[in-house]
C-alpha positions in Angstrom: 155.7 87.6 51.3 154.2 91.0 50.4 154.1 93.9 52.8 150.3 94.2 52.3 149.7 90.6 53.3 151.4 91.0 56.7 150.9 93.5 59.4 152.6 93.4 62.8 151.6 95.1 66.0 154.1 95.0 68.9 153.1 95.6 72.5 156.4 94.6 74.0 158.6 97.7 74.5 162.0 97.7 76.3 161.6 96.1 79.7 157.9 95.2 79.1 158.3 91.5 79.0 159.0 90.0 82.4 162.6 88.6 82.2 164.3 85.5 83.5 166.3 87.8 85.9 163.0 89.1 87.4 161.4 85.7 87.6 164.5 84.1 89.2 164.8 86.9 91.7 161.2 86.6 92.6 160.9 82.8 92.5 164.1 81.7 94.1 163.6 84.0 97.1 160.2 82.5 98.0 159.8 80.1 100.9 158.7 77.5 98.3 161.1 78.1 95.4 159.9 78.1 91.8 160.8 79.1 88.2 158.2 79.7 85.5 158.0 77.0 82.9 158.2 79.5 80.0 162.0 79.6 80.5 162.3 75.9 79.4 162.1 77.0 75.8 165.5 78.1 74.6 166.6 76.4 71.3 167.7 73.2 73.2 164.6 73.1 75.3 162.4 73.5 72.2 164.2 70.6 70.6 163.7 68.4 73.7 160.0 69.3 73.8 159.7 68.2 70.1 161.2 64.9 71.2 158.8 64.6 74.1 155.9 65.0 71.8 157.0 61.9 69.9 157.3 59.7 73.0 154.7 56.9 73.4 154.0 58.1 77.0 153.2 61.7 75.9 149.7 61.6 74.6 148.5 65.2 74.6 150.0 66.6 71.4 149.1 63.7 69.1 145.7 63.2 70.7 144.7 66.9 70.4 145.8 66.8 66.7 143.7 63.7 66.0 140.6 65.4 67.5 141.3 68.6 65.5 141.6 66.6 62.3 138.2 65.0 63.0 136.3 68.1 63.8 138.0 70.9 61.8 135.6 70.7 58.9 132.5 70.9 61.1 134.1 73.8 63.1 134.8 75.8 59.9 131.3 75.1 58.5 129.5 75.7 61.8 131.2 78.9 62.8 131.6 80.4 59.3 134.7 82.0 60.8 136.8 84.1 58.5 139.5 84.8 61.0 141.6 82.5 63.3 143.3 84.1 66.3 145.9 81.9 68.0 147.1 82.7 71.5 150.7 81.6 72.1 150.9 80.7 68.4 154.5 79.5 68.1 154.9 78.2 64.5 151.2 77.4 64.0 151.9 73.7 63.6 148.6 72.5 65.1 146.4 75.3 63.7 147.3 74.5 60.1 144.6 71.8 60.5 142.1 74.6 61.1 143.5 76.9 58.5 143.1 74.1 55.9 139.5 73.5 56.9 138.6 77.2 56.8 140.3 77.5 53.4 138.4 74.5 52.1 135.2 76.1 53.3 136.1 79.3 51.4 135.8 81.5 54.5 139.5 82.0 55.5 140.6 85.6 55.3 142.8 86.4 58.3 145.2 84.7 60.7 146.2 86.5 63.9 149.1 84.9 65.8 149.8 86.4 69.3 153.2 85.4 70.6 156.0 87.0 72.6 158.6 86.0 70.0 158.8 88.5 67.1 161.1 86.2 65.1 158.6 83.4 65.4 155.6 85.5 64.3 157.5 86.9 61.3 158.7 83.4 60.2 155.2 82.0 60.6 153.7 84.8 58.7 156.1 84.4 55.8 155.3 80.7 55.5 151.5 81.1 55.8 151.0 83.8 53.2 152.9 81.6 50.7 150.9 78.5 51.7 147.4 80.2 51.7 147.0 82.6 48.7 145.1 85.7 49.7 145.6 85.2 53.4 146.1 88.3 55.5 148.3 87.8 58.6 148.1 90.4 61.4 150.7 89.3 64.0 150.7 90.7 67.5 153.9 90.6 69.5 152.9 90.4 73.1 151.9 88.4 76.1 148.4 86.9 75.7 147.7 87.3 79.4 148.2 91.1 79.2 147.8 92.1 75.6 144.4 90.8 74.3 143.4 94.4 73.8 145.9 94.6 71.0 144.0 92.1 68.8 142.7 93.8 65.7 139.0 94.4 65.3 137.6 91.5 63.3 135.9 91.9 59.9 133.7 88.8 60.5 133.2 85.8 62.8 136.4 84.5 64.3 137.7 81.6 66.3 140.1 82.4 69.2 142.2 79.3 69.8 144.2 78.4 72.9 145.4 74.9 72.4 147.9 72.4 73.8 146.4 72.3 77.3 148.0 75.7 78.0 145.0 76.8 80.1 146.0 74.1 82.6 149.2 76.0 83.4 147.1 78.6 85.3 146.2 78.3 89.0 142.4 78.5 89.5 142.2 82.2 90.4 144.4 83.4 87.6 142.8 81.0 85.2 139.3 82.5 85.7 140.7 86.1 85.5 142.4 85.2 82.2 139.2 83.6 80.8 137.2 86.7 81.7 139.7 88.8 79.7 139.2 86.4 76.8 135.4 86.9 77.1 135.9 90.6 76.9 137.7 90.2 73.6 134.9 88.1 72.0 132.1 89.5 69.9 128.7 87.7 69.8 129.6 85.6 66.7 133.1 84.7 68.0 134.0 81.4 69.5 136.8 80.2 71.9 138.4 76.9 70.9 140.1 75.4 73.9 142.4 72.3 74.2 142.4 70.7 77.7 144.0 67.7 79.2 141.5 65.6 81.1 141.5 63.9 84.5 142.3 60.2 84.2 144.4 57.4 85.7 147.2 59.2 87.6 149.7 56.6 86.4 149.0 57.6 82.7 149.5 61.3 83.6 152.7 60.8 85.6 154.2 58.6 82.8 153.6 61.5 80.3 155.7 63.8 82.5 158.3 61.2 83.6 159.1 59.1 80.5 161.2 56.0 80.6 163.9 57.5 78.3 164.5 60.5 80.5 163.7 63.1 77.9 161.3 65.0 80.1 163.9 64.9 82.9 166.5 66.5 80.5 163.8 69.1 79.5 163.2 70.0 83.1 166.9 70.3 84.0 167.4 72.5 81.0 165.9 75.4 82.9 169.1 75.3 85.1 171.2 75.4 81.9 169.3 78.5 80.8 170.0 80.1 84.2 173.7 79.3 84.0 174.0 80.8 80.6 171.7 83.8 81.0 172.3 84.7 84.6 175.9 83.6 85.0 174.8 81.0 87.5 176.6 77.9 88.7 173.8 75.3 89.1 175.4 71.9 89.1 172.9 69.8 87.1 174.3 66.6 88.8 173.0 67.9 92.1 169.4 68.1 90.9 166.9 65.4 89.9 163.6 65.5 88.0 160.4 64.9 90.0 156.9 64.7 88.6 153.8 63.8 90.6 150.0 64.0 90.4 148.2 65.9 93.1 145.0 63.9 93.4 143.0 66.5 95.4 143.9 69.4 93.2 143.9 67.3 90.0 147.1 68.8 88.7 150.5 67.5 87.9 153.7 69.3 89.1 157.2 69.1 87.8 159.9 69.9 90.2 163.6 69.8 90.5 164.9 68.3 93.8 168.3 69.0 95.3 170.0 65.6 96.0 172.2 67.2 98.6 172.7 70.6 100.3 174.2 73.1 97.8 174.6 76.8 97.3 174.0 78.5 94.0 175.3 81.9 92.9 173.5 83.8 90.2 176.1 86.5 89.5 174.1 88.6 87.1 171.4 89.4 89.7 173.8 89.2 92.7 171.8 86.5 94.3 173.0 83.5 96.4 170.5 80.7 97.0 170.9 77.8 99.4 169.1 74.5 98.8 168.7 72.0 101.6 169.1 68.3 100.8 165.9 67.1 99.1 164.5 70.6 98.8 162.3 70.9 95.7 161.7 73.8 93.3 158.5 73.8 91.2 159.0 74.4 87.5 155.6 73.5 86.0 152.0 73.0 87.0 149.4 71.5 84.7 145.8 71.1 85.7 143.8 68.1 84.4 140.2 68.9 83.9 136.8 67.2 84.2 134.1 68.5 81.9 132.2 69.8 85.0 135.2 71.8 86.2 135.8 73.3 82.8 132.1 74.3 82.4 132.2 75.9 85.9 135.3 78.0 85.0 133.9 79.1 81.6 130.4 79.8 83.0 132.0 82.1 85.7 133.8 83.9 82.8 130.6 84.5 80.9 130.8 81.7 78.3 128.8 78.5 77.7 129.6 75.3 75.9 128.9 75.0 72.2 130.5 71.6 71.6 132.8 69.2 73.4 135.0 66.7 71.6 137.3 64.0 73.0 139.2 60.9 71.8 137.7 57.4 72.4 139.9 56.9 75.5 138.9 60.3 77.1 142.5 61.5 77.4 142.1 65.0 76.0 139.4 67.4 74.9 138.9 70.1 72.4 135.9 72.3 73.2 134.1 75.3 71.6 132.7 78.0 73.7 130.4 80.9 72.9 129.8 84.2 74.9 126.6 84.6 76.9 124.9 87.9 76.7 126.6 91.2 75.8 130.2 91.9 76.7 130.1 92.6 80.4 133.2 94.8 80.4 134.6 97.2 78.0 137.5 96.1 75.8 
């Protein structure tokens, strides 16, 4: 890896990233308790999620990749994009399909991963500049909900990718606010590439979040392990059980942890004591499942219109391309 091939911009100063301590203090003192799903992903949680992605019940990851493999060549040719921006990039495992297609089309110049983990961005950058000769990587260390203004000015058309169904983790109001911020970051020749899980038979959805081997249950409970380790808490994992259910009216699935009996938990690091009633539930994840009409309404409200819409034969998942309408309505 050469220094000239990689640039890093960091927007996370000391205390800038919202911490587990802050989230626990906020979420566990609400009338309806919750902890944000981002805290699933310590090393053990990430390993469990990799196992989830291989389960027969969990269709989103493999279905999205199949769609990407089918359309990547057309996306590269049709957009002429020289730059790929990935929001919540991780290790760029899925976007290598797009990078390959852009490289084959002869247009690939720059990859811009935006992620909260500096170590992940640096490791990914080191790998990619070796895999793709001549590639420039401009990593941005930050929160894609707050730091889109840190994206470098593009030298040509770009694709901004938000994959994995991540957009479904937003509640409706915050989802539209976020999409408006994405719109502000797009130039007239840029495109947003969005991966979204689709509304379908609720039994199929619930099985994906409550597999027969109990891997998802272990993944959900891992957030309590994280609290025990990081906040010197005393959650007894035996006193909580995994719950996943599909809310048909809202068309979203929730993962929760349910206390099987009354218990009191001490989180010593933040000097907090929390009582759970028997069968009281704490929400740990929400994931919206979209119809095409719902998706178009959200993007239209944000100032974007559909360019192309791609799904698998069973209609489980969609990858869609969106273009901005009119001039940027707000300054960047």
